[in-house]
Each structure stands twice: as structure tokens, then as C-alpha cells.
DRENPA-3360 file (N, C-alpha, C; in nm, 2 decimals, always signed):
BEGIN
1 = MTVASEFT = +0.10/-0.11/-0.01/+0.01/+0.00/+0.01/+0.05/+0.14/+0.00 ~ +0.06/+0.20/-0.10/+0.16/+0.35/-0.08/+0.06/+0.44/-0.03 ~ +0.12/+0.56/+0.10/+0.07/+0.62/+0.13/+0.13/+0.77/+0.11 ~ +0.05/+0.81/+0.08/+0.07/+0.97/+0.04/+0.19/+1.02/+0.12 ~ +0.26/+1.08/+0.06/+0.35/+1.17/+0.14/+0.32/+1.26/+0.25 ~ +0.22/+1.33/+0.27/+0.13/+1.45/+0.34/+0.11/+1.34/+0.46 ~ +0.11/+1.23/+0.46/-0.01/+1.12/+0.54/+0.10/+1.09/+0.65 ~ +0.09/+1.07/+0.77/+0.17/+1.04/+0.86/+0.13/+0.90/+0.94;
9 = AITSPEEL = +0.21/+0.80/+0.87/+0.20/+0.66/+0.90/+0.22/+0.62/+1.03 ~ +0.10/+0.52/+1.11/+0.19/+0.44/+1.23/+0.24/+0.31/+1.13 ~ +0.37/+0.26/+1.22/+0.45/+0.15/+1.13/+0.48/+0.09/+1.22 ~ +0.44/+0.06/+1.38/+0.50/-0.06/+1.47/+0.36/-0.05/+1.57 ~ +0.37/-0.17/+1.60/+0.28/-0.20/+1.75/+0.30/-0.09/+1.87 ~ +0.47/-0.04/+1.87/+0.49/+0.07/+2.00/+0.43/+0.19/+1.97 ~ +0.43/+0.25/+1.84/+0.38/+0.38/+1.80/+0.24/+0.36/+1.80 ~ +0.17/+0.28/+1.80/+0.04/+0.25/+1.80/+0.03/+0.26/+1.95;
17 = RELLGAPM = +0.05/+0.18/+2.02/+0.01/+0.18/+2.17/+0.10/+0.32/+2.26 ~ +0.18/+0.40/+2.18/+0.19/+0.53/+2.20/+0.06/+0.63/+2.22 ~ +0.00/+0.61/+2.07/-0.09/+0.68/+2.05/-0.24/+0.67/+2.14 ~ -0.25/+0.54/+2.15/-0.38/+0.46/+2.17/-0.37/+0.44/+2.32 ~ -0.26/+0.42/+2.40/-0.27/+0.40/+2.52/-0.29/+0.22/+2.55 ~ -0.25/+0.18/+2.67/-0.30/+0.03/+2.68/-0.47/+0.03/+2.69 ~ -0.49/-0.09/+2.65/-0.67/-0.12/+2.68/-0.68/-0.13/+2.82 ~ -0.79/-0.14/+2.87/-0.85/-0.12/+3.00/-0.83/-0.26/+3.04;
25 = KRAVEKER = -0.82/-0.30/+3.18/-0.86/-0.48/+3.23/-0.94/-0.50/+3.19 ~ -1.07/-0.46/+3.23/-1.20/-0.53/+3.17/-1.19/-0.54/+3.01 ~ -1.13/-0.47/+2.95/-1.14/-0.47/+2.79/-1.07/-0.64/+2.75 ~ -0.95/-0.63/+2.83/-0.89/-0.73/+2.78/-0.94/-0.87/+2.87 ~ -0.99/-0.90/+2.98/-1.03/-0.97/+3.03/-1.20/-1.02/+3.01 ~ -1.26/-0.93/+2.89/-1.38/-0.99/+2.84/-1.36/-1.11/+2.74 ~ -1.26/-1.14/+2.69/-1.23/-1.26/+2.58/-1.28/-1.39/+2.69 ~ -1.36/-1.46/+2.59/-1.39/-1.57/+2.59/-1.38/-1.66/+2.48;
33 = VALHARDR = -1.38/-1.85/+2.54/-1.34/-1.87/+2.42/-1.50/-2.03/+2.40 ~ -1.58/-1.99/+2.51/-1.72/-2.07/+2.47/-1.82/-1.97/+2.48 ~ -1.92/-2.02/+2.41/-2.07/-1.95/+2.49/-2.11/-2.00/+2.59 ~ -2.14/-1.85/+2.65/-2.20/-1.80/+2.76/-2.33/-1.85/+2.74 ~ -2.44/-1.82/+2.85/-2.58/-1.84/+2.81/-2.65/-1.72/+2.77 ~ -2.56/-1.62/+2.81/-2.60/-1.48/+2.75/-2.58/-1.48/+2.61 ~ -2.46/-1.54/+2.60/-2.42/-1.56/+2.41/-2.56/-1.59/+2.35 ~ -2.60/-1.73/+2.42/-2.67/-1.78/+2.32/-2.81/-1.72/+2.30;
41 = DWLAESPF = -2.83/-1.68/+2.43/-2.98/-1.55/+2.39/-2.96/-1.45/+2.33 ~ -2.84/-1.38/+2.32/-2.80/-1.29/+2.19/-2.83/-1.35/+2.03 ~ -2.78/-1.44/+2.04/-2.77/-1.51/+1.95/-2.94/-1.56/+1.90 ~ -2.99/-1.58/+1.98/-3.13/-1.63/+1.95/-3.22/-1.51/+1.89 ~ -3.19/-1.40/+1.96/-3.23/-1.28/+1.94/-3.19/-1.21/+1.79 ~ -3.09/-1.22/+1.74/-3.02/-1.18/+1.66/-3.04/-1.23/+1.51 ~ -3.11/-1.10/+1.42/-3.13/-1.15/+1.30/-3.04/-1.12/+1.19 ~ -2.94/-1.06/+1.21/-2.84/-1.02/+1.11/-2.70/-1.02/+1.14;
49 = CLIATSDA = -2.60/-1.06/+1.10/-2.45/-1.08/+1.13/-2.35/-1.01/+0.98 ~ -2.27/-0.98/+0.99/-2.19/-1.00/+0.91/-2.04/-1.05/+0.94 ~ -1.98/-1.10/+0.85/-1.89/-1.24/+0.81/-1.76/-1.17/+0.74 ~ -1.70/-1.17/+0.83/-1.54/-1.11/+0.78/-1.43/-1.19/+0.73 ~ -1.40/-1.22/+0.58/-1.27/-1.31/+0.56/-1.16/-1.28/+0.47 ~ -1.07/-1.35/+0.48/-0.96/-1.32/+0.35/-0.91/-1.43/+0.28 ~ -0.83/-1.43/+0.20/-0.80/-1.56/+0.12/-0.66/-1.54/+0.20 ~ -0.55/-1.65/+0.11/-0.46/-1.70/+0.16/-0.34/-1.55/+0.13;
57 = GGNCDVSP = -0.36/-1.47/+0.06/-0.30/-1.35/+0.03/-0.32/-1.21/+0.12 ~ -0.45/-1.21/+0.19/-0.48/-1.15/+0.26/-0.58/-1.08/+0.25 ~ -0.60/-1.06/+0.12/-0.76/-0.98/+0.03/-0.87/-1.02/+0.11 ~ -0.93/-0.91/+0.14/-1.02/-0.93/+0.25/-1.17/-0.91/+0.19 ~ -1.30/-0.97/+0.24/-1.41/-0.94/+0.24/-1.49/-0.97/+0.33 ~ -1.59/-0.85/+0.32/-1.73/-0.89/+0.43/-1.85/-0.90/+0.39 ~ -1.92/-1.01/+0.43/-2.07/-1.04/+0.39/-2.17/-1.01/+0.48 ~ -2.26/-0.97/+0.44/-2.36/-0.97/+0.55/-2.46/-1.08/+0.55;
65 = KGDPPGFV = -2.55/-1.15/+0.66/-2.60/-1.24/+0.66/-2.72/-1.23/+0.72 ~ -2.84/-1.23/+0.68/-2.94/-1.19/+0.75/-3.09/-1.31/+0.73 ~ -3.19/-1.29/+0.85/-3.27/-1.43/+0.87/-3.34/-1.40/+0.97 ~ -3.45/-1.50/+1.00/-3.54/-1.43/+1.12/-3.47/-1.48/+1.23 ~ -3.46/-1.38/+1.34/-3.39/-1.38/+1.49/-3.39/-1.55/+1.51 ~ -3.27/-1.61/+1.53/-3.22/-1.69/+1.57/-3.17/-1.79/+1.46 ~ -3.12/-1.74/+1.37/-3.11/-1.82/+1.24/-2.99/-1.86/+1.27 ~ -2.90/-1.84/+1.37/-2.81/-1.94/+1.40/-2.79/-2.01/+1.45;
73 = HVIDDTTI = -2.71/-2.16/+1.43/-2.77/-2.30/+1.48/-2.66/-2.32/+1.57 ~ -2.67/-2.27/+1.76/-2.62/-2.34/+1.80/-2.60/-2.52/+1.81 ~ -2.43/-2.56/+1.79/-2.41/-2.70/+1.78/-2.42/-2.74/+1.89 ~ -2.31/-2.63/+1.98/-2.25/-2.69/+2.11/-2.19/-2.57/+2.19 ~ -2.12/-2.56/+2.27/-2.04/-2.44/+2.35/-1.96/-2.36/+2.27 ~ -1.88/-2.42/+2.19/-1.78/-2.36/+2.10/-1.82/-2.40/+1.93 ~ -1.94/-2.41/+1.88/-1.93/-2.46/+1.76/-2.09/-2.41/+1.72 ~ -2.10/-2.33/+1.62/-2.22/-2.26/+1.55/-2.22/-2.29/+1.41;
81 = AIPDRPGN = -2.33/-2.25/+1.38/-2.34/-2.30/+1.19/-2.46/-2.19/+1.15 ~ -2.42/-2.12/+1.08/-2.49/-2.03/+1.00/-2.54/-2.06/+0.87 ~ -2.65/-2.07/+0.82/-2.72/-2.10/+0.66/-2.71/-2.00/+0.60 ~ -2.71/-2.05/+0.45/-2.66/-2.00/+0.35/-2.82/-1.96/+0.27 ~ -2.86/-1.84/+0.23/-2.97/-1.86/+0.15/-2.91/-1.82/+0.00 ~ -3.01/-1.82/-0.11/-3.00/-1.76/-0.24/-2.98/-1.61/-0.26 ~ -2.84/-1.62/-0.31/-2.78/-1.47/-0.32/-2.72/-1.45/-0.43 ~ -2.62/-1.40/-0.49/-2.58/-1.35/-0.61/-2.46/-1.46/-0.68;
89 = RRADGFLN = -2.47/-1.54/-0.56/-2.37/-1.62/-0.63/-2.22/-1.66/-0.66 ~ -2.15/-1.51/-0.61/-1.99/-1.48/-0.61/-1.96/-1.56/-0.52 ~ -2.00/-1.56/-0.41/-1.91/-1.68/-0.30/-1.79/-1.62/-0.27 ~ -1.79/-1.47/-0.26/-1.66/-1.43/-0.26/-1.60/-1.48/-0.10 ~ -1.68/-1.47/+0.01/-1.66/-1.51/+0.14/-1.62/-1.66/+0.14 ~ -1.71/-1.76/+0.08/-1.67/-1.87/+0.10/-1.58/-1.96/+0.01 ~ -1.52/-1.86/-0.11/-1.40/-1.90/-0.18/-1.26/-1.87/-0.05 ~ -1.28/-1.75/-0.01/-1.18/-1.69/+0.10/-1.16/-1.84/+0.22;
97 = ILANPHVG = -1.28/-1.87/+0.22/-1.29/-1.95/+0.39/-1.25/-2.10/+0.31 ~ -1.24/-2.14/+0.17/-1.16/-2.28/+0.11/-1.07/-2.22/+0.16 ~ -0.96/-2.13/+0.15/-0.79/-2.11/+0.12/-0.74/-2.04/+0.27 ~ -0.84/-2.01/+0.32/-0.81/-1.94/+0.48/-0.91/-1.98/+0.55 ~ -0.95/-2.05/+0.67/-1.03/-2.09/+0.74/-1.10/-1.98/+0.84 ~ -1.00/-1.88/+0.90/-1.05/-1.82/+0.98/-1.14/-1.69/+0.94 ~ -1.24/-1.63/+1.05/-1.33/-1.59/+1.02/-1.38/-1.49/+1.11 ~ -1.43/-1.36/+1.09/-1.44/-1.29/+1.22/-1.60/-1.27/+1.21;
105 = LIFLVPGR = -1.70/-1.24/+1.31/-1.83/-1.26/+1.29/-1.87/-1.15/+1.39 ~ -2.01/-1.04/+1.36/-2.04/-0.92/+1.44/-2.21/-0.97/+1.41 ~ -2.27/-0.98/+1.54/-2.37/-1.02/+1.53/-2.46/-0.88/+1.61 ~ -2.59/-0.85/+1.56/-2.62/-0.72/+1.56/-2.77/-0.78/+1.62 ~ -2.83/-0.70/+1.73/-2.99/-0.71/+1.76/-3.03/-0.54/+1.75 ~ -3.14/-0.57/+1.67/-3.24/-0.39/+1.60/-3.23/-0.34/+1.75 ~ -3.21/-0.23/+1.73/-3.23/-0.14/+1.87/-3.11/-0.13/+1.98 ~ -3.05/-0.24/+1.96/-2.92/-0.27/+2.08/-2.76/-0.21/+2.01;
113 = GETLRING = -2.73/-0.11/+2.08/-2.56/-0.04/+2.07/-2.50/-0.14/+2.09 ~ -2.49/-0.24/+2.16/-2.38/-0.35/+2.20/-2.40/-0.46/+2.05 ~ -2.26/-0.51/+2.04/-2.29/-0.65/+1.93/-2.18/-0.75/+2.01 ~ -2.24/-0.88/+1.94/-2.16/-0.95/+2.01/-2.07/-1.01/+1.90 ~ -1.92/-1.05/+1.91/-1.82/-1.07/+1.83/-1.79/-1.20/+1.87 ~ -1.75/-1.29/+1.73/-1.72/-1.42/+1.75/-1.58/-1.45/+1.64 ~ -1.47/-1.48/+1.68/-1.37/-1.52/+1.61/-1.35/-1.67/+1.59 ~ -1.32/-1.71/+1.46/-1.27/-1.86/+1.46/-1.25/-1.91/+1.36;
121 = RAVLVRDA = -1.22/-2.02/+1.33/-1.21/-2.12/+1.19/-1.33/-2.18/+1.14 ~ -1.37/-2.11/+1.00/-1.48/-2.22/+0.94/-1.48/-2.28/+0.85 ~ -1.57/-2.37/+0.82/-1.57/-2.48/+0.73/-1.72/-2.50/+0.63 ~ -1.76/-2.48/+0.53/-1.82/-2.52/+0.45/-1.87/-2.66/+0.47 ~ -2.02/-2.66/+0.51/-2.08/-2.80/+0.50/-2.20/-2.79/+0.42 ~ -2.19/-2.91/+0.35/-2.28/-2.90/+0.21/-2.43/-2.99/+0.31 ~ -2.42/-3.08/+0.41/-2.56/-3.13/+0.45/-2.49/-3.15/+0.60 ~ -2.63/-3.18/+0.72/-2.59/-3.24/+0.83/-2.73/-3.22/+0.91;
129 = PFFDEMIV = -2.74/-3.32/+1.00/-2.90/-3.33/+1.06/-2.94/-3.18/+1.08 ~ -2.86/-3.11/+1.15/-2.90/-2.98/+1.17/-2.98/-2.92/+1.07 ~ -2.97/-2.93/+0.97/-3.03/-2.85/+0.83/-3.14/-2.84/+0.83 ~ -3.22/-2.94/+0.92/-3.39/-2.93/+0.87/-3.41/-2.83/+1.02 ~ -3.33/-2.78/+1.10/-3.38/-2.66/+1.19/-3.36/-2.54/+1.16 ~ -3.32/-2.56/+1.05/-3.27/-2.43/+0.93/-3.38/-2.37/+0.82 ~ -3.48/-2.47/+0.83/-3.58/-2.43/+0.69/-3.62/-2.34/+0.74 ~ -3.67/-2.25/+0.62/-3.78/-2.11/+0.65/-3.82/-2.10/+0.50;
137 = KGHRPALA = -3.95/-2.08/+0.54/-4.07/-2.08/+0.43/-4.02/-2.20/+0.31 ~ -4.02/-2.36/+0.41/-4.00/-2.45/+0.31/-3.87/-2.46/+0.25 ~ -3.78/-2.41/+0.28/-3.65/-2.37/+0.20/-3.52/-2.41/+0.30 ~ -3.45/-2.55/+0.27/-3.34/-2.60/+0.35/-3.23/-2.52/+0.27 ~ -3.13/-2.50/+0.35/-3.01/-2.45/+0.28/-2.92/-2.55/+0.27 ~ -2.87/-2.53/+0.12/-2.80/-2.59/+0.07/-2.63/-2.60/+0.09 ~ -2.62/-2.51/+0.20/-2.47/-2.52/+0.25/-2.49/-2.47/+0.38 ~ -2.43/-2.46/+0.47/-2.39/-2.38/+0.60/-2.24/-2.35/+0.62;
145 = LVVEIDQI = -2.24/-2.23/+0.72/-2.06/-2.23/+0.75/-2.05/-2.24/+0.92 ~ -2.01/-2.36/+0.92/-1.97/-2.40/+1.07/-1.87/-2.33/+1.18 ~ -1.88/-2.26/+1.24/-1.76/-2.20/+1.31/-1.73/-2.26/+1.42 ~ -1.57/-2.29/+1.41/-1.54/-2.33/+1.58/-1.49/-2.21/+1.66 ~ -1.55/-2.16/+1.76/-1.52/-2.03/+1.83/-1.37/-2.05/+1.84 ~ -1.30/-1.97/+1.83/-1.15/-1.91/+1.94/-1.18/-1.85/+2.04 ~ -1.24/-1.71/+2.00/-1.25/-1.57/+2.05/-1.40/-1.54/+2.06 ~ -1.45/-1.50/+2.14/-1.60/-1.45/+2.18/-1.61/-1.35/+2.29;
153 = FFHCAKAL = -1.66/-1.26/+2.27/-1.68/-1.12/+2.38/-1.80/-1.01/+2.30 ~ -1.85/-0.96/+2.41/-1.96/-0.83/+2.38/-1.88/-0.74/+2.36 ~ -1.89/-0.64/+2.24/-1.85/-0.53/+2.21/-1.95/-0.39/+2.24 ~ -1.88/-0.28/+2.34/-1.99/-0.21/+2.37/-2.06/-0.06/+2.29 ~ -2.13/+0.01/+2.31/-2.24/+0.04/+2.20/-2.17/+0.20/+2.15 ~ -2.06/+0.22/+2.19/-1.98/+0.32/+2.15/-2.01/+0.37/+2.00 ~ -2.04/+0.27/+1.91/-2.02/+0.32/+1.75/-2.15/+0.33/+1.71 ~ -2.25/+0.23/+1.77/-2.38/+0.27/+1.74/-2.43/+0.40/+1.77;
161 = MRSKLWKP = -2.38/+0.45/+1.90/-2.45/+0.55/+1.96/-2.39/+0.68/+1.86 ~ -2.25/+0.73/+1.82/-2.24/+0.79/+1.76/-2.29/+0.81/+1.62 ~ -2.31/+0.66/+1.60/-2.37/+0.68/+1.43/-2.52/+0.69/+1.48 ~ -2.54/+0.69/+1.56/-2.70/+0.66/+1.56/-2.75/+0.60/+1.51 ~ -2.75/+0.50/+1.47/-2.77/+0.37/+1.36/-2.96/+0.34/+1.38 ~ -2.94/+0.34/+1.49/-3.12/+0.30/+1.52/-3.17/+0.43/+1.55 ~ -3.20/+0.54/+1.51/-3.23/+0.66/+1.55/-3.32/+0.68/+1.41 ~ -3.43/+0.63/+1.39/-3.48/+0.67/+1.30/-3.52/+0.81/+1.24;
169 = ETWEPDAL = -3.50/+0.93/+1.33/-3.52/+1.03/+1.29/-3.39/+1.12/+1.23 ~ -3.27/+1.01/+1.23/-3.13/+1.08/+1.18/-3.12/+1.00/+1.04 ~ -3.25/+0.94/+0.97/-3.24/+0.86/+0.84/-3.26/+0.94/+0.77 ~ -3.20/+0.95/+0.65/-3.21/+1.00/+0.49/-3.19/+0.92/+0.41 ~ -3.27/+0.84/+0.38/-3.27/+0.72/+0.29/-3.27/+0.80/+0.10 ~ -3.36/+0.92/+0.11/-3.38/+0.95/+0.00/-3.28/+1.05/-0.06 ~ -3.18/+1.07/+0.05/-3.06/+1.15/-0.01/-2.97/+1.09/-0.09 ~ -3.01/+0.94/-0.09/-2.90/+0.89/-0.25/-3.04/+0.87/-0.31;
177 = PSFAGIVK = -2.94/+0.84/-0.45/-3.03/+0.79/-0.60/-3.09/+0.66/-0.51 ~ -3.20/+0.64/-0.58/-3.24/+0.45/-0.58/-3.12/+0.34/-0.61 ~ -3.13/+0.24/-0.56/-3.03/+0.14/-0.60/-3.03/+0.14/-0.70 ~ -3.13/+0.17/-0.80/-3.13/+0.12/-0.97/-3.06/+0.21/-1.01 ~ -3.08/+0.36/-1.00/-2.95/+0.44/-1.02/-2.83/+0.43/-0.98 ~ -2.82/+0.41/-0.87/-2.66/+0.35/-0.85/-2.63/+0.29/-0.92 ~ -2.66/+0.14/-0.97/-2.66/+0.05/-1.05/-2.62/+0.10/-1.21 ~ -2.71/+0.16/-1.22/-2.70/+0.24/-1.39/-2.57/+0.30/-1.37;
185 = DVQRTDET = -2.54/+0.40/-1.28/-2.41/+0.47/-1.29/-2.32/+0.41/-1.29 ~ -2.27/+0.32/-1.19/-2.18/+0.25/-1.16/-2.14/+0.12/-1.25 ~ -2.25/+0.05/-1.28/-2.19/-0.08/-1.42/-2.23/-0.06/-1.51 ~ -2.16/-0.14/-1.59/-2.19/-0.14/-1.73/-2.34/-0.26/-1.78 ~ -2.45/-0.17/-1.79/-2.54/-0.26/-1.80/-2.66/-0.18/-1.93 ~ -2.71/-0.25/-2.02/-2.83/-0.24/-2.10/-2.98/-0.23/-2.05 ~ -3.00/-0.24/-1.92/-3.12/-0.23/-1.90/-3.15/-0.08/-1.85 ~ -3.27/-0.05/-1.85/-3.28/+0.11/-1.84/-3.30/+0.12/-1.67;
193 = VEQLEQYY = -3.32/+0.26/-1.65/-3.33/+0.30/-1.53/-3.46/+0.19/-1.45 ~ -3.60/+0.21/-1.59/-3.70/+0.15/-1.55/-3.69/+0.02/-1.51 ~ -3.61/-0.05/-1.61/-3.63/-0.20/-1.60/-3.55/-0.26/-1.45 ~ -3.41/-0.18/-1.44/-3.34/-0.19/-1.32/-3.47/-0.18/-1.17 ~ -3.51/-0.07/-1.20/-3.66/-0.04/-1.10/-3.73/-0.18/-1.04 ~ -3.74/-0.22/-1.14/-3.79/-0.32/-1.16/-3.79/-0.47/-1.08 ~ -3.65/-0.47/-1.14/-3.55/-0.56/-1.10/-3.52/-0.55/-0.96 ~ -3.51/-0.46/-0.88/-3.44/-0.46/-0.77/-3.57/-0.40/-0.66;
201 = SEANYTKK = -3.69/-0.43/-0.71/-3.80/-0.37/-0.62/-3.83/-0.45/-0.51 ~ -3.88/-0.42/-0.37/-3.90/-0.51/-0.28/-3.97/-0.61/-0.32 ~ -4.10/-0.58/-0.44/-4.17/-0.73/-0.46/-4.10/-0.80/-0.53 ~ -3.97/-0.76/-0.62/-3.96/-0.89/-0.71/-3.87/-0.95/-0.57 ~ -3.78/-0.87/-0.52/-3.68/-0.98/-0.40/-3.73/-1.04/-0.33 ~ -3.87/-1.00/-0.30/-3.93/-1.09/-0.20/-3.96/-1.25/-0.25 ~ -3.97/-1.22/-0.37/-4.01/-1.35/-0.41/-3.90/-1.44/-0.41 ~ -3.77/-1.40/-0.40/-3.64/-1.49/-0.45/-3.56/-1.48/-0.30;
209 = LYNT = -3.62/-1.45/-0.21/-3.55/-1.45/-0.08/-3.53/-1.59/-0.05 ~ -3.58/-1.69/-0.08/-3.58/-1.82/-0.02/-3.54/-1.91/-0.13 ~ -3.59/-1.89/-0.28/-3.56/-1.92/-0.37/-3.50/-1.87/-0.52 ~ -3.40/-1.97/-0.55/-3.36/-1.91/-0.68/-3.41/-1.87/-0.79;
% end
């Protein structure tokens, strides 16, 4: 990575610590290696997570996953499974996992500023008995991501408080063009904006949430 000459870059852990200081004792000691009952409660209420992966060369990807609350299946105190649903079939994160199993997960609960973070090692599974417990609207997942937990802890609410993510009065979705308009601007496509509006409409997407 080339950093512009006018930037003052940090180049060592010592320099970083000099700038930030040492972490608080509570922050260091909150790490765990197995699910607590409260972790299970959080997963049971979470409808959304972000999955960070990287390939063998360190090239990264973050993928969102969402389903009804409790979509994550707890296999045991150190293992969870996340179902896959129909999408764009790029499979960027999955291809990364085949090269490098390490993953980072963040689980959100709407309205809560805290998040649950899980770091571990993942494997792609094409079938298992617990797949029957992941059926939604008659759709049984074609594969699941099974994660062996290495590290788990709750993250404080400061980032979501600063962003006001859950404050509807701060939302301005119309400040940006429609997604169809954005796609027309940034991608090479023969469809008109009107055709793209139909393709990306909520009604059309709803039909494809669990069916390819």
C-alpha cells in the first residue's frame, strides 16, 4: 500500500500503543473461548450478522447475512452454524474460507447498541442433521458455515451511539439515488433505469428471498 507523502503513518505496534494507550483491564479480560448462556440469548434474538474473511494472500471480504431472529444454530458451546440463502452466487467469502478458514463475525440485535463478536475457524458444510432446523418458508439451505469459536466477547455501544444507527429521526434514505439509479451509474448494463427499478423492487426481491 502506498501512503501519500503528506500522511503520517503508524508503522509499529509500539507507536500505536503510544498513541492509543493500553487497553483497559475490563476490555482485556472480557474475551472468552466458549458460549455463555447470555451469548446464546443474543444469538437467539439476532437477525443479522457480518462475516469477515480473507484469502491466503490477505485479500479481504465482508458479507452480510440475515434471516429471522435465531437463524444461527448452536451446535455446542464452541461451535455454531450459519445457513446460506440464495444470493448473487459470487461466493467471495466462501472462496476465501476454502483458502483461509479464519473468520470474524459481528452479530447485531436491532435497537441494541452493543454487538456480539465471534472470531474462529470455519468450514463449509453441504449437509448435516441440523439443516432440518434451518428451514425457512420451506427452504432447506444448500450449505452452511460451521464456525469453531476461538474468541468471543461483547462489544460496547459507542460506535452505534456515535452513528445513531437505530435513531429513525436521523435516517435520510432519499439523500441517495435509488439502488437502480446507482447501479446504472456504476455498472455497465443494457437495462434502463425503469427495468432496473423493477428488478430491484422489494416485490421482486421478496419472491427470491428463499428461492433461486
